[in-house]
C-alpha positions in Angstrom: -107.1 -4.4 38.2 -105.1 -7.1 36.0 -101.3 -6.8 35.7 -100.5 -5.2 32.3 -97.6 -7.9 32.0 -100.1 -10.5 31.0 -101.2 -8.0 28.3 -100.4 -9.2 24.5 -97.7 -7.2 23.1 -98.5 -5.4 19.9 -95.8 -5.2 17.2 -94.9 -2.5 14.8 -96.1 -3.4 11.5 -93.2 -1.1 9.7 -90.5 -3.5 8.6 -87.0 -2.2 9.3 -84.9 -0.6 6.9 -81.9 -2.9 5.7 -78.2 -1.3 5.3 -77.6 -1.0 1.4 -74.7 -3.0 -0.1 -72.0 -1.2 -2.0 -69.8 -3.0 -4.7 -66.3 -2.2 -5.1 -64.9 -1.7 -8.1 -62.4 -4.3 -9.2 -60.3 -1.7 -11.0 -59.6 0.0 -7.8 -56.6 1.7 -6.4 -55.1 -0.6 -3.5 -53.9 2.9 -1.7 -54.5 6.7 -1.9 -53.2 9.0 -4.8 -51.8 11.8 -2.5 -50.5 14.9 -4.8 -50.2 18.8 -4.2 -48.1 21.5 -4.9 -45.9 24.5 -3.4 -47.3 27.4 -6.1 -50.8 26.7 -7.1 -53.1 24.3 -8.0 -56.0 25.0 -10.8 -59.2 22.4 -11.4 -60.2 22.3 -15.0 -63.9 21.1 -14.7 -64.6 20.6 -18.2 -61.3 18.6 -18.9 -61.4 17.0 -15.5 -57.7 17.7 -15.1 -55.7 19.2 -12.1 -53.0 21.4 -12.8 -50.4 21.5 -10.5 -47.4 24.6 -10.4 -44.0 24.8 -8.7 -42.8 21.7 -7.1 -45.4 19.7 -7.9 -45.8 16.2 -6.7 -48.0 12.7 -7.2 -47.4 10.0 -4.6 -49.0 6.5 -5.1 -47.4 3.7 -2.7 -43.6 3.4 -3.2 -43.8 5.8 -6.9 -43.4 9.6 -6.4 -43.6 11.8 -9.5 -42.0 15.2 -9.0 -41.7 18.3 -11.3 -42.6 21.8 -11.8 -45.7 21.6 -13.4 -48.0 18.5 -13.3 -51.2 17.4 -15.1 -53.6 15.2 -13.4 -56.3 13.9 -15.3 -58.9 12.9 -12.7 -61.0 10.4 -14.8 -57.9 8.4 -16.5 -55.6 8.5 -13.5 -53.1 9.3 -16.2 -50.1 12.1 -14.6 -48.6 14.2 -17.3 -45.2 16.0 -16.0 -43.2 18.4 -18.0 -40.7 20.8 -17.7 -41.9 24.6 -16.9 -41.4 26.8 -19.7 -42.0 30.3 -17.5 -39.7 29.3 -14.5 -36.1 29.9 -14.7 -33.5 27.2 -14.7 -36.5 24.5 -14.4 -35.4 21.2 -13.4 -35.9 17.9 -15.2 -39.0 16.1 -13.9 -37.9 12.9 -11.9 -40.1 9.6 -11.1 -39.2 7.4 -8.6 -40.1 3.9 -8.3 -38.6 2.2 -5.1 -35.3 2.9 -5.2 -34.6 3.5 -8.6 -34.9 6.9 -10.0 -35.5 8.3 -13.6 -35.1 11.7 -15.1 -37.1 13.0 -18.6 -38.1 16.0 -20.3 -41.7 14.7 -20.7 -43.5 12.0 -19.0 -47.4 10.3 -19.0 -47.7 7.9 -16.4 -51.1 5.8 -15.7 -51.2 5.1 -12.0 -53.8 2.5 -12.7 -52.1 0.2 -15.5 -49.0 1.4 -14.1 -47.6 2.1 -17.5 -45.9 5.0 -18.7 -44.3 6.7 -21.8 -41.3 9.3 -21.5 -39.5 11.3 -24.0 -35.8 12.1 -23.4 -35.5 9.9 -20.2 -32.5 9.1 -18.4 -32.3 5.8 -16.4 -29.8 5.0 -13.9 -29.0 1.2 -13.4 -25.6 0.5 -11.6 -22.8 2.7 -13.1 -24.5 3.3 -16.4 -26.8 5.6 -17.5 -29.3 5.0 -20.2 -30.7 7.9 -22.0 -33.8 7.2 -24.1 -35.4 9.3 -26.9 -38.8 7.8 -26.6 -39.0 5.3 -23.5 -42.0 3.0 -22.4 -42.4 1.8 -19.0 -44.5 -1.5 -17.7 -44.3 -2.3 -13.9 -43.7 -5.7 -12.8 -47.6 -5.9 -12.2 -48.1 -6.0 -16.1 -45.0 -8.1 -17.1 -45.9 -11.5 -17.1 -42.3 -13.0 -18.7 -39.9 -11.8 -16.1 -42.4 -10.1 -13.1 -39.9 -7.3 -12.9 -39.9 -3.5 -14.1 -39.3 -3.2 -17.8 -37.9 -0.5 -19.6 -38.1 -0.1 -23.6 -36.1 2.5 -25.2 -35.7 3.8 -28.4 -32.8 5.5 -30.1 -31.2 5.3 -26.7 -27.5 6.1 -25.4 -25.8 3.8 -22.9 -22.9 5.6 -21.2 -21.2 6.1 -17.7 -21.3 10.0 -18.2 -23.8 11.7 -16.0 -23.4 14.8 -18.4 -26.6 16.2 -19.7 -25.2 15.7 -23.3 -23.2 12.5 -22.7 -19.7 12.9 -24.2 -19.6 9.4 -25.3 -21.7 6.4 -25.3 -22.9 3.6 -27.6 -25.8 4.5 -29.6 -28.7 1.5 -30.3 -32.0 1.7 -32.0 -33.4 -0.6 -29.5 -32.8 -1.6 -25.8 -34.7 -3.4 -23.2 -34.1 -3.1 -19.6 -35.1 -5.7 -16.9 -34.5 -3.7 -13.9 -32.1 -5.1 -11.2 -31.6 -8.1 -13.9 -30.2 -7.5 -17.5 -30.3 -4.8 -20.5 -29.9 -6.1 -23.9 -29.6 -4.5 -26.9 -29.2 -4.9 -30.7 -26.5 -3.1 -33.0 -25.1 -0.4 -31.4 -22.5 2.4 -32.5 -19.9 4.2 -30.6 -20.6 7.7 -30.2 -17.8 10.5 -29.4 -19.2 13.9 -28.4 -22.1 13.0 -30.5 -20.6 12.1 -33.3 -20.5 8.5 -34.9 -17.5 6.5 -35.0 -17.0 3.1 -37.2 -16.7 1.3 -34.1 -20.0 -1.2 -34.0 -20.8 -3.7 -31.5 -23.5 -6.3 -33.2 -25.4 -6.8 -29.8 -24.8 -6.5 -26.0 -26.1 -8.2 -22.8 -25.2 -6.2 -19.6 -26.2 -7.8 -16.7 -27.6 -5.3 -13.7 -27.8 -7.9 -10.8 -26.2 -5.8 -7.8 -23.5 -8.0 -6.7 -21.1 -10.1 -8.6 -21.5 -12.6 -11.3 -19.0 -14.0 -13.6 -18.3 -12.4 -17.5 -15.8 -11.6 -19.8 -13.1 -8.7 -18.9 -12.3 -6.7 -21.8 -8.5 -5.6 -22.3 -7.5 -3.1 -20.1 -4.9 -1.5 -22.4 -3.5 -2.1 -25.6 0.3 -1.8 -27.2 -0.1 -0.4 -30.7 3.5 0.7 -31.9 6.1 -2.0 -30.0 9.1 -2.7 -32.2 10.0 -5.7 -30.0 6.7 -6.9 -29.1 4.0 -6.1 -32.1 0.5 -5.3 -31.4 -0.8 -6.2 -28.0 -3.9 -6.4 -25.5 -3.2 -6.4 -22.3 -5.6 -7.6 -19.1 -8.2 -9.4 -21.0 -9.9 -12.8 -19.4 -12.9 -13.8 -17.5 -14.2 -12.9 -14.1 -15.3 -16.0 -11.5 -17.3 -15.2 -8.3 -16.9 -18.6 -7.0 -18.9 -17.7 -3.8 -19.7 -15.1 -1.4 -16.2 -15.1 0.3 -14.0 -16.1 -2.9 -13.5 -14.4 -6.0 -11.4 -15.2 -9.1 -9.6 -13.6 -12.2 -8.1 -14.8 -15.1 -6.6 -12.8 -17.5 -3.8 -12.7 -20.2 -1.7 -10.5 -21.9 -1.0 -11.2 -25.9 1.6 -9.8 -28.4 1.7 -10.2 -32.4 4.9 -11.1 -32.3 4.7 -14.1 -29.8 5.1 -12.5 -26.1 2.4 -13.5 -23.7 1.5 -13.3 -19.9 -0.7 -15.0 -17.9 -2.2 -13.8 -14.8 -4.1 -15.5 -11.9 -5.7 -13.1 -9.4 -7.7 -14.6 -6.1 -9.3 -12.7 -3.7 -11.4 -13.9 -0.3 -12.6 -12.6 2.7 -15.0 -14.2 5.5 -16.3 -11.5 8.1 -14.5 -11.6 11.5 -12.8 -14.2 10.2 -9.8 -13.5 7.8 -9.2 -12.1 4.3 -6.4 -12.3 1.5 -5.3 -12.5 -1.8 -3.1 -14.6 -4.2 -1.7 -13.4 -7.3 0.5 -15.4 -9.7 2.0 -14.4 -12.9 3.7 -16.2 -15.7 5.4 -14.1 -18.3 7.5 -14.7 -21.5 9.1 -12.1 -23.4 10.3 -12.9 -26.8 12.8 -9.9 -28.1 15.0 -9.5 -30.9 18.8 -8.6 -30.8 21.1 -7.2 -33.4 23.6 -9.7 -32.9 21.4 -12.9 -32.8 19.7 -14.1 -35.7 17.3 -15.9 -33.5 14.7 -14.1 -31.0 15.6 -14.5 -27.3 13.2 -15.8 -24.9 13.0 -14.4 -21.3 10.8 -16.3 -19.1 9.9 -15.7 -15.5 7.1 -15.8 -12.6 5.9 -13.9 -9.5 4.1 -15.6 -6.5 2.6 -13.1 -3.8 0.3 -14.4 -0.9 -1.0 -12.1 1.7 -3.4 -13.6 4.4 -4.5 -11.5 7.4 -6.5 -12.9 10.3 -9.2 -11.0 12.1 -8.3 -10.3 15.8 -12.0 -11.5 16.7 -11.2 -14.9 15.1 -9.6 -16.7 17.6 -7.8 -15.4 21.2 -4.8 -17.2 21.1 -4.0 -18.6 17.9 -3.2 -16.4 14.7 -2.4 -17.1 11.1 -1.0 -14.7 8.6 1.7 -12.9 6.7 3.1 -12.3 3.0 4.7 -14.3 0.4 6.8 -12.6 -2.4 8.9 -15.0 -4.9 10.2 -13.2 -7.6 11.9 -15.4 -10.6 14.2 -14.1 -13.7 13.5 -10.4 -12.3 10.1 -10.5 -13.3 8.8 -7.8 -12.1 11.4 -5.2 -13.4 11.4 -7.0 -16.8 7.7 -6.3 -17.3 6.6 -3.1 -15.6 7.8 0.3 -15.9 6.4 1.6 -12.9 9.0 3.0 -9.8 8.5 0.6 -7.5 9.0 -2.2 -10.0 12.6 -0.6 -11.6 13.7 0.2 -8.1 13.0 -2.7 -6.0 15.5 -5.1 -6.0 14.9 -7.0 -2.4 12.1 -9.1 -1.8 11.0 -10.8 1.5 8.2 -13.4 2.8 7.2 -14.2 5.9 4.3 -16.3 6.7 3.6 -18.2 10.3 1.1 -19.4 12.3 1.2 -18.4 16.1 -0.2 -20.0 19.3 0.3 -18.1 22.6 -0.3 -21.4 24.6 -2.4 -19.8 27.7 -2.1 -20.5 31.2 1.6 -20.8 30.6 5.0 -19.2 29.8 5.6 -20.3 26.6 4.6 -19.2 23.0 5.0 -21.3 19.9 5.7 -20.1 16.3 5.7 -21.9 13.1 6.4 -20.4 9.9 8.7 -19.9 6.3 10.9 -16.9 5.6 12.5 -15.6 2.6 14.3 -13.0 0.9 15.9 -12.4 -2.3 18.2 -10.0 -4.2 16.9 -9.5 -8.1 20.4 -7.8 -8.9 22.5 -10.8 -7.6 19.8 -13.4 -8.0 20.8 -15.2 -4.8 17.2 -16.3 -2.7 17.4 -17.5 1.0 14.7 -19.8 2.0 13.8 -21.2 5.6 11.0 -23.8 6.0 10.3 -24.8 8.3 11.0 -22.1 11.1 10.1 -23.3 14.5 10.3 -21.2 17.7 9.6 -22.2 21.3 10.0 -19.2 23.4 9.6 -18.6 27.0 8.6 -15.4 29.1 10.9 -14.4 31.6 10.1 -16.5 34.6 11.3 -15.8 38.6 11.1 -19.3 39.5 12.2 -18.3 43.2 9.7 -15.6 43.7 7.3 -16.1 46.7 3.6 -16.1 46.2 2.1 -15.4 48.9 4.8 -12.4 50.0 2.1 -9.7 50.7 3.8 -6.6 52.0 7.2 -8.2 52.8 10.3 -6.6 51.3 11.3 -8.6 48.2 14.3 -10.8 49.0 17.3 -11.0 46.9 16.9 -14.1 45.6 13.4 -13.4 44.2 14.8 -11.4 41.5 16.8 -14.1 39.8 15.3 -14.7 36.3 15.3 -17.7 33.8 14.8 -17.5 30.3 14.6 -20.3 27.3 14.7 -20.4 23.4 14.6 -22.8 21.1 14.8 -22.4 17.4 14.4 -25.3 14.6 14.9 -24.5 10.9 15.8 -26.0 7.4 17.5 -23.3 5.4 18.9 -23.2 1.7 20.7 -20.7 -0.1 20.1 -21.2 -4.0 19.6 -18.6 -7.5 16.3 -17.6 -8.5 17.1 -20.0 -11.5 17.5 -23.1 -9.5 14.9 -22.3 -6.9 12.5 -25.5 -6.3 14.8 -27.8 -8.4 16.6 -30.6 -6.8 19.8 -28.9 -6.8 18.2 -26.8 -4.3 16.7 -29.5 -2.3 20.1 -31.3 -2.0 21.4 -28.1 -0.3 19.0 -27.9 2.6 20.5 -27.8 5.9 19.1 -28.7 9.1 19.6 -27.4 12.8 18.5 -27.0 16.3 19.6 -24.3 18.5 18.7 -24.0 22.0 19.6 -21.0 24.4 19.2 -21.0 27.9 20.1 -17.7 30.5 19.9 -16.8 34.2 20.4 -13.1 35.6 20.1 -10.9 38.5 19.7 -7.4 39.0 19.7 -5.3 42.3 20.2 -1.8 43.1 23.4 -1.1 45.5 24.4 2.1 46.9 21.1 3.5 46.4 22.2 5.0 43.0 23.9 1.9 40.9 22.4 -0.9 39.3 24.1 -4.2 39.6 23.6 -6.9 37.0 24.8 -10.5 36.7 24.4 -12.8 33.6 25.1 -16.3 32.3 23.8 -18.2 29.5 24.2 -21.4 27.2 24.2 -21.6 23.7 23.7 -25.2 22.3 23.2 -26.0 18.1 22.8 -29.3 16.6 23.0 -30.2 12.9 22.4 -32.7 10.6 24.6 -30.9 7.6 28.2 -29.9 8.1 31.0 -28.9 5.4 34.5 -29.9 4.9 37.1 -27.9 2.7 40.1 -29.4 0.5 42.4 -28.1 -2.0 42.8 -30.0 -5.3 45.5 -29.2 -8.1 43.7 -28.7 -11.6 46.3 -28.9 -14.3 46.8 -25.9 -16.5 48.8 -25.2 -20.0 52.3 -25.4 -18.0 51.5 -26.1 -14.4 49.1 -26.9 -11.8 46.6 -24.4 -10.3 45.3 -25.0 -6.3 41.2 -24.8 -6.1 39.3 -24.6 -3.2 36.2 -26.9 -2.6 33.9 -27.5 -0.6 32.0 -30.6 0.2 28.7 -31.1 2.2 28.5 -33.8 4.5 25.2 -35.7 6.5 25.3 -36.4 10.1 24.5 -35.6 13.6 27.1 -33.0 15.3 26.8 -30.0 17.7 28.7 -27.2 19.3 28.1 -25.0 22.3 29.2 -21.6 23.7 28.8 -20.2 27.2 29.7 -17.3 29.3 28.9 -15.0 32.2 29.1 -11.3 33.2 28.6 -8.7 35.5 28.0 -5.3 35.4 27.3 -1.9 37.0 25.6 1.2 35.5 23.6 4.4 37.1 22.6 7.8 35.6 24.3 11.3 36.0 22.5 14.6 35.5 24.0 18.4 35.0 21.8 21.2 34.6 22.6 24.7 34.4 20.3 27.7 34.3 20.1 30.9 32.7 17.5 34.0 33.6 18.4 36.0 30.3 19.3 35.4 26.9 18.1 32.9 24.2 19.2 29.8 26.2 17.7 29.4 29.5 18.7 26.0 30.3 21.3 23.5 29.6 20.7 19.5 30.8 23.6 16.7 29.9 22.3 13.1 31.0 25.3 10.9 31.1 24.4 6.8 31.5 28.1 4.9 32.1 28.2 1.3 32.6 31.3 -0.8 33.6 31.3 -4.7 33.7 33.2 -7.6 33.1 32.6 -10.8 31.0 34.4 -14.1 30.6 33.6 -16.5 27.8 35.9 -19.9 27.3 38.2 -20.5 24.0 36.0 -22.2 21.6 37.8 -21.2 18.3 40.7 -23.6 19.0 38.4 -26.1 19.5 36.3 -26.3 16.1 38.6 -24.5 13.8 39.9 -26.0 11.1 43.0 -25.1 8.6 44.4 -26.3 5.3 46.9 -24.8 3.4 47.7 -24.3 -0.2 50.5 -25.9 -2.0 51.5 -22.1 -3.1 52.8 -21.0 0.5 52.6 -17.0 -0.6 48.7 -17.6 -0.5 47.2 -17.3 2.9 46.1 -20.7 4.6 42.3 -21.1 4.8 40.7 -21.2 8.5 37.4 -22.6 8.9 34.5 -24.4 10.9 32.8 -27.2 9.7 29.6 -25.4 11.0 30.1 -22.9 8.6 27.2 -22.3 6.3 24.6 -23.9 8.3 21.4 -23.3 9.2 21.8 -20.6 12.0 24.4 -19.1 9.5 28.4 -19.4 10.7 28.9 -19.5 14.4 30.8 -16.8 16.1 33.4 -18.6 17.6 35.7 -16.6 20.0 39.4 -17.0 21.8 39.3 -16.5 25.2 37.3 -13.8 26.6 38.3 -12.0 30.1 37.2 -8.5 29.4 36.6 -5.3 30.9 33.6 -3.4 29.2 32.9 0.5 29.4 30.3 2.2 27.8 28.8 5.7 27.9 25.7 7.1 26.5 25.2 11.1 26.7 22.1 13.0 25.8 22.4 16.8 25.9 19.1 18.9 26.0 18.7 22.8 25.7 16.1 25.1 26.8 15.0 27.7 24.5 13.4 30.9 24.9 10.6 31.9 22.6 9.9 35.9 22.1 7.2 35.1 20.0 4.9 33.5 22.6 7.3 33.8 25.7 7.3 30.3 26.4 10.6 27.8 26.9 10.9 25.3 24.6 13.2 21.9 24.6 15.3 20.8 22.0 17.6 18.0 21.8 21.5 18.8 20.6 22.6 15.2 20.7 19.6 12.5 21.0 22.5 10.0 21.9 26.2 10.1 21.6 27.5 6.5 22.4 31.2 5.6 23.5 32.0 2.0 24.1 34.9 -0.5 24.0 36.7 -3.2 26.3 40.2 -4.6 27.6 40.8 -8.0 27.3 43.0 -9.7 29.9 43.2 -12.9 28.1 44.6 -11.4 25.5 48.3 -12.1 24.7 48.3 -8.8 22.5 46.5 -5.6 21.7 44.2 -5.7 25.0 42.5 -2.6 24.1 39.9 -2.8 21.6 38.7 -0.3 19.2 37.0 2.7 20.7 33.5 3.0 18.6 31.8 6.1 18.8 28.4 7.0 17.6 25.9 9.8 17.5 22.2 10.9 16.2 21.0 14.5 16.1 17.5 15.6 14.9 17.2 19.3 13.4 14.6 21.4 12.5 11.7 19.7 14.1 13.0 16.2 12.7 13.1 17.3 9.0 17.0 17.2 8.9 19.2 14.1 10.7 22.7 13.9 11.3 24.5 10.7 12.4 28.0 9.8 12.5 29.8 6.6 13.3 33.6 6.6 14.3 36.2 3.8 15.1 39.2 4.6 16.8 42.3 2.5 17.3 44.4 2.7 20.3 47.8 0.9 18.8 50.0 2.0 16.2 49.7 0.7 12.4 52.4 -1.0 10.3 51.0 -1.3 6.8 47.2 -1.9 7.2 47.6 -3.8 10.8 48.1 -2.6 14.0 51.1 -3.6 16.2 51.1 -3.9 19.7 52.3 -0.4 20.4 50.0 2.1 22.1 49.8 5.3 20.5 50.0 7.0 24.1 53.2 5.5 24.9 54.8 6.9 21.3 53.1 9.8 20.5 50.9 10.7 23.6 47.9 10.2 21.5 44.8 8.2 22.9 43.9 6.9 19.4 44.0 7.1 15.6 41.3 7.6 13.2 40.6 4.1 11.4 37.0 4.7 9.8 34.3 6.9 10.0 31.5 8.1 8.4 29.0 11.3 8.2 25.4 11.2 7.0 23.4 13.9 7.0 19.6 13.6 5.4 16.9 16.0 4.6 13.1 15.6 4.0 11.3 18.6 3.4 7.9 19.8 2.2 7.5 22.9 0.4 4.9 23.6 2.9 7.0 23.5 5.6 9.8 25.5 4.3 6.9 28.5 3.3 5.5 28.0 6.9 9.2 28.1 8.2 10.1 31.5 6.2 6.3 33.2 6.8 5.8 32.0 10.1 2.7 29.7 9.4 0.8 32.9 8.0 -1.0 33.1 4.7 -2.8 36.3 3.0 -6.3 36.5 3.2 -8.1 33.9 0.8 -9.9 36.6 -0.8 -6.9 38.3 -2.0 -5.6 34.9 -3.0 -8.4 34.3 -5.1 -8.5 37.5 -6.8 -4.7 37.2 -7.3 -4.9 33.8 -8.9 -8.4 34.0 -9.7 -7.7 34.8 -13.6 -5.5 31.8 -14.0 -8.2 29.2 -12.7 -9.5 27.1 -15.2 -12.9 26.3 -13.9 -13.9 30.0 -14.3 -12.6 30.1 -17.8 -14.4 27.2 -18.7 -17.3 28.7 -17.4 -17.0 31.7 -19.4 -16.6 29.4 -22.5 -19.5 27.2 -21.7 -21.8 30.3 -21.3 -21.6 31.0 -24.9 -20.9 27.2 -26.4 -23.9 25.0 -27.0 -21.7 22.1 -27.5 -22.5 18.7 -26.3 -18.8 18.9 -24.3 -19.7 21.9 -22.2 -22.7 23.1 -20.3 -22.9 25.8 -17.5 -25.3 23.6 -15.6 -22.8 20.6 -15.1 -22.8 19.7 -11.2 -19.2 18.9 -11.6 -18.2 22.1 -11.9 -16.7 24.0 -9.1 -19.1 27.0 -8.0 -18.3 28.3 -4.8 -15.2 26.4 -3.7 -12.4 27.6 -2.5 -9.3 28.2 -5.6 -6.4 27.1 -5.7 -3.7 29.5 -4.7 -0.2 30.1 -6.2 1.5 29.4 -3.0 0.2 26.5 -2.2 0.4 24.6 -5.6 3.7 23.4 -4.6 2.8 22.1 -1.0 2.8 18.4 -1.6 6.1 18.4 -2.9 8.8 16.4 -1.1 12.5 17.4 -1.1 15.0 14.5 -0.2 18.9 15.3 0.1 21.4 12.8 1.4 25.2 13.4 1.9 27.4 10.4 3.3 31.0 11.1 3.5 33.4 8.5 4.4 36.8 8.5 6.2 39.9 6.0 6.3 43.0 6.2 8.2 45.8 4.8 6.7 49.7 5.4 8.0 48.4 8.4 9.8 46.7 9.8 6.5 43.2 10.2 6.6 41.4 9.9 3.4 37.7 11.4 2.9 35.4 10.5 0.2 32.1 11.6 -0.9 30.2 8.1 -1.1 26.7 9.6 -1.8 25.2 12.8 -2.6 22.0 12.9 -4.1 18.9 15.3 -4.5 15.2 14.0 -5.2 11.9 15.5 -5.6 8.4 13.6 -5.2 5.1 14.3 -4.9 1.8 16.2 -6.6 1.4 19.7 -8.2 -2.3 20.6 -8.8 -2.1 23.1 -11.5 -5.8 23.5 -11.5 -8.6 21.4 -10.6 -8.1 19.3 -13.5 -4.8 19.4 -14.4 -1.9 18.2 -12.0 1.7 16.7 -12.3 2.9 13.6 -10.4 6.9 13.6 -9.9 8.0 10.5 -8.9 11.5 10.2 -7.4 12.8 13.1 -9.9 16.6 14.0 -8.9 20.5 14.2 -9.5 23.1 11.8 -8.5 26.2 14.0 -7.9 28.5 10.9 -7.5 27.6 9.2 -10.2 26.6 12.7 -12.3 23.8 11.5 -13.7 19.8 11.7 -13.1 18.1 9.4 -10.8 15.4 7.2 -11.9 12.7 9.8 -12.4 9.1 9.5 -13.8 6.8 12.2 -14.7 3.2 12.0 -15.2 0.8 14.8 -16.5 -2.8 14.1 -15.6 -6.0 15.8 -17.2 -9.6 15.3 -16.0 -12.1 15.5 -19.2 -15.1 15.1 -17.2 -15.7 11.4 -17.8 -12.3 10.6 -19.2 -9.0 10.9 -18.3 -5.6 11.8 -20.2 -2.4 11.6 -19.0 1.0 11.7 -20.4 4.2 10.0 -18.7 7.9 9.9 -18.7 11.0 7.8 -17.8 14.1 9.1 -18.9 15.9 6.8 -17.3 14.8 4.0 -19.1 14.0 5.8 -22.2 10.2 4.8 -22.1 7.2 7.1 -22.5 3.6 6.8 -22.8 0.4 8.7 -23.6 -3.2 7.2 -23.1 -6.5 9.0 -23.0 -9.5 6.4 -21.9 -12.8 6.8 -20.0 -13.0 6.9 -16.0 -15.2 3.9 -15.8 -14.5 0.3 -14.6 -16.9 -1.4 -16.6 -15.8 0.5 -19.8 -12.0 0.8 -19.0 -11.2 -0.9 -22.6 -12.5 2.2 -24.4 -8.9 3.7 -24.4 -5.9 4.4 -26.2 -2.3 4.0 -25.8 0.8 5.3 -27.3 4.2 5.2 -26.1 7.5 3.3 -25.8 7.9 0.5 -23.1 11.0 -0.9 -21.2 11.7 -3.3 -24.0 12.0 -1.1 -26.7 13.7 1.9 -24.8 16.5 -0.7 -23.1 17.0 -3.6 -25.8 15.7 -2.0 -29.1 18.9 0.4 -28.5 21.4 -2.8 -28.8 
């Protein structure tokens, strides 16, 4: 028997079948087309069409089509979307391409060629909405020129109004939009409410790139009827985005009678580093007056700079501050707003700070400035260098552990140094050679040491000593010269500035003892359940040598009836005039009181604390070194806040313990003569009230309000939104539409009670008292009532009141500004009136930053209101 492995293998004669190869169509889809609907689907086999009803959708890649009714042609891959004629309140079909959403009435879109045809399309491009009567859409794949989605529109409107029938827009026969790049159109006509106007634009190019780009800034305001200025364009210019961090805007104002203004606005922002803004303006107002044949030119400028450093930018270095420099009262002359008209003081403070870690010192380099536009006085300090040391305890043991602190470890030491250059000038001579010649420079150093310790358990014993030294590079001297007049000579005081190093110093020491005393009384019944009086008395002794005689100079007039002039050569220095004094050996005293009540509330059965006096301070001293008038004046001041802080009552009094002869005190105590402790020399009572109508209403009604439903019914007939909805339901005007998404539906109506909630009432009364020869004269120095805030009459009407009030002392109104504002969907209308400066303005314009030049202004500015009357 042979092995079968040796037998030959018989092979199968049937040839194996090869797998079939299928060719993929070159024009096939890259992704799956997904479609469906909520209501129902119907397939027309004859027409090869799929009909989708009710919230239908077709999705392909990042493109999505939604409508109430969609017809999908299966062979041609064309989708046609329509508004349902059966369904009530049918929404417009939408087509989403990535982040872009388009609305339309009818659309045909080929998913294979990615081209579409639309009727009555609404395209959103940034702030603009483009309404196209007929629109053709070409995808980026089929656009060989731009490589972007391109939209061609015929008979389109460019607008920023989101109404179905835009209230305004530019009508163009042809328009081409390259998505996210640019929109280009030919001649276009401005339409208002569908009515053409005589305003035409020959062509338009609008950049649609997200972010910033340079371009022309249309006028932001207009002047039509100024008698002094003529016709004017305000705020036109050019915008420069220099880079991602710095943006610049150059604008100008121009008036036909010669006045003009130039403005530079620069903003910068670097994330986690710094941010700031620089504003520079120059204005030249040319006006005419009756008494002069030549026009008057008033020039002025303003410099404003703000810089802030992010807290994460550097751990111990900080740079920031603000600079506000105004020349020739520029803000008040140019602007009509409340802030510009009422502000008379401007300040600047810019600094570089270094905390100097691992040391007790901190360093500051800066500049400061303040000016008063009423007086024209300007004070500038540059540089202002400060080196400050935190309090140190040089004798403190480092490894004290749990041992008791020794008395010498409580000895403290402080040091501060200042170096500055200071000049006082005027706004008309600022940055002139005269200003630089008057600069005064100096260095001030202050050293102090102190010690405090508790004695007799309840008393705090304090010892202090201080030394102050100042170096200056400029001093003054004064002289009296005689200037000849017609028949005699007149004494005239002159001041000369001398350059050269000089110095002066002051020093002193003091000891003090203070404690706290408490007195409490409680009651079980009644409204008042407790009284607590906290008294903080202190007594001390201070010594300082006589420095007045060392540095004092005296000059005499030839006219002996005139008092001699007493001054020091260090007056008007960089650290102001020094406070030199006679020999001081003073016993000082002070009492600080706080009085509190505990009141029982029946409403919630709780006890509440109320302060009757926030503070009541009494202070004075007795000078052992004085040859007369050893007792000082007794100073008393107090502060009380009532009605949860709405009312503040402050008083300030000064009493003299000596007799009076004429207007001067004589060395005779009132106690010895009349058995009186002191007489009133001066005093002041100030009552300030600041309330809102809402707080007054809550105080009267206890915070309770009526049921919201009842309020709505009570006030409903007067609500404007209800009235407009009724009008719109019977009106097919393009101005109205009951389906407007901006209409209030189902929101809470404005109630009559809450209309005045935001109104603030300010009431101020100041009485001053002066004593002279035992007669006290009282004078009402200030009595004014002011109202400010916003009154929302409806959801579209509001009244803004700024500083509207009356000054009962001057018997006249305060500076007031009243503004009526009406929201007109995509437009705003307002009327402003400032009776104090005789100005008013009426404006109506588009609510859009891109088309803000579409506005009309009519009114009277401050130039015509004030200058035009003289």
